[in-house]
N, C-alpha and C positions, 0 to 999 in steps of 0.2 A: 605505472605510481610509484617512485620510492615513498620508502615509510620517514626519512627523516626531512625531506620535500616539505616547506609550506604550501598547501594546495588553494583554487580558490574556489570555493562552492558559488555558482549562482543560484539565485531567488529569483524567481516572478512569481505574481498571485495570478490566479485562474479564477472568474466568477462561475460556480457551474450552478445549475436549476436547483441541486442539495446544498446548498453553500459553498461559502470562499473554501480552495484550497491553495497551499504557498509546498508553488514545487522547486525543487532542486536540482543543480546538477553538477555533477563534479565531471570533468572531461568532458569524454563523447558519451555518458552516460545519464539515468535518471537513478537519481539517491533519495529524492523526498517526494513522497506526496501526500504534501497530509493535510488534513482538515484545521483551518483553524482556530475554532471554536473548539475544540480535543486540548484536554488539560494536558495529553502528553506527548502536545504537538512542540513544546519547547523542551521536554529533555529526549526527544528523538530530536531535533534541535542538533541541541549539547552533543548527545551522541555523535553524529555526524561529526563535529568541526572536532573534537576528541579522536573517534578515532583515525580520521583521515588526516587528522594535526591541518587544519586549513580554516580560511578567515571565510565570513563572510560579503557576498559583494550584490548586490541589486541589483541587479543587470538581467539580457536574457543570454539564450547562449542558442545555438542550432536544436541540440536536444529536447529546450524547453521548449522551444515556437513546435517543432514535432512533436512533442507532448499537446501541447493546446491545440492543435491541429486534429490530431489523435482521439483526442476528448470530445472535442466538437462534435466527430463525429459520433462517437461512441454515442452521446448523451441524444444524437439525433435521431436513433434508431440506424445508425448507417456501418456503423463497425463494432463486430464480434471479438475482436479479438485485436492486442495489441503487439506492436513490435517495435518499439525502443527500446534501446540498452537500457538496460538493470546495473542500478549498482546499492543491492541489499548491503545493512552493516547490523552486523547481529551473531549472537554467535553462534557457533555450531549449529548446538540444538533449534536454534528461532531459523536459522537459514533452510534448514531440512524443515522445515513444517511452512514458511513460507512456499519454499519448492511443492510442498504438498499442495497448495491454495492453487498451484496455476494453472494442477493439474483436472481442476473442476472446470467443467467443461462450462459456456455460457448457459444462462438460462437455465443451468441443475442450480443446486446448492446439496451441502455435506453436512452432519451433524459434527461438533468435538469430537465425540465419541470414534466417528470415523476417521475422524485427518489422523487423531492416536493412534490406532488399527492401523494406516495406511504406512504409518514411518516405522510399523512396529513397536511403538511402545504403547498399547490399549490401554496400561492403565495409568498414564498418564496426561488424561483430561485435562488434570486442571491447569497446569502445564502447560498443553498443546493452547489452553484460552489463551494464560499469559502471554505465550508467544506471540498469538493472535493478537491479544491486544495491543504489543507493542509493534507492528507490522507499520513503517515509516511509509510504504507506496500503495497505498488505497486506489480503489479502483483497479490499476495496472496489478497486487500483485491481490486479488476476490478476497479476502475477506468477509467481503457483506453478503456474501454466498455459503457461509456457514450459521447452521440454526441450531436450536437447540434438537438435543432427542426425540423433541415431543411437537417438532415441528415448528417452537413458536420462535420469534426473533430477538435475538439476544443483546446484552449491550454492544455496541458499537461508536468508534472514537467518532466521527460524524453525526450521531445517534439516532436513536431506533427511525426519525421518518426519513433521512438519507435513506437509510438501509430498505427502507420499504419503497420508500423511490426508483432504488439503484434497480430492484428486486424486480420493481414491475417493469421500467424499460427491457429487461431483458426475457422478460414473460411475455410480450408483443411478440 
């Protein structure tokens, strides 16, 4: 992608058992899988448009169709991994945190402290929590697998009930 070119971000909505998601792709990559009821969703969308020098278009794309197919399998309990090409947009620190989330196995959880330690910043728990909160590719970059050090469910963009449901799907 050339920086000065104007790109198109294709949008599509997906109704999951946990709530409505907005999916977006740029080129052949998924750049957004966000909860429509998330107060940060609009900010995440603006970040994409600005960072990618893009215009929004409500239209499907092959990667959006494939993402929906794989999400259907995940929610049915038939898929444990995703193989959709991702295009996360964030700072270097956020990208490191999100990459660490990709290493949490299906059905497992990690604490914010464990994530901070895994990226070499054991004292950056709050910064890690902020980066996780800014994750615009929910479920595929599994921020729902991050819990409090005391094993409690903590904030989640889709709401705690959605987080609980996702963890229950993975516990089956």
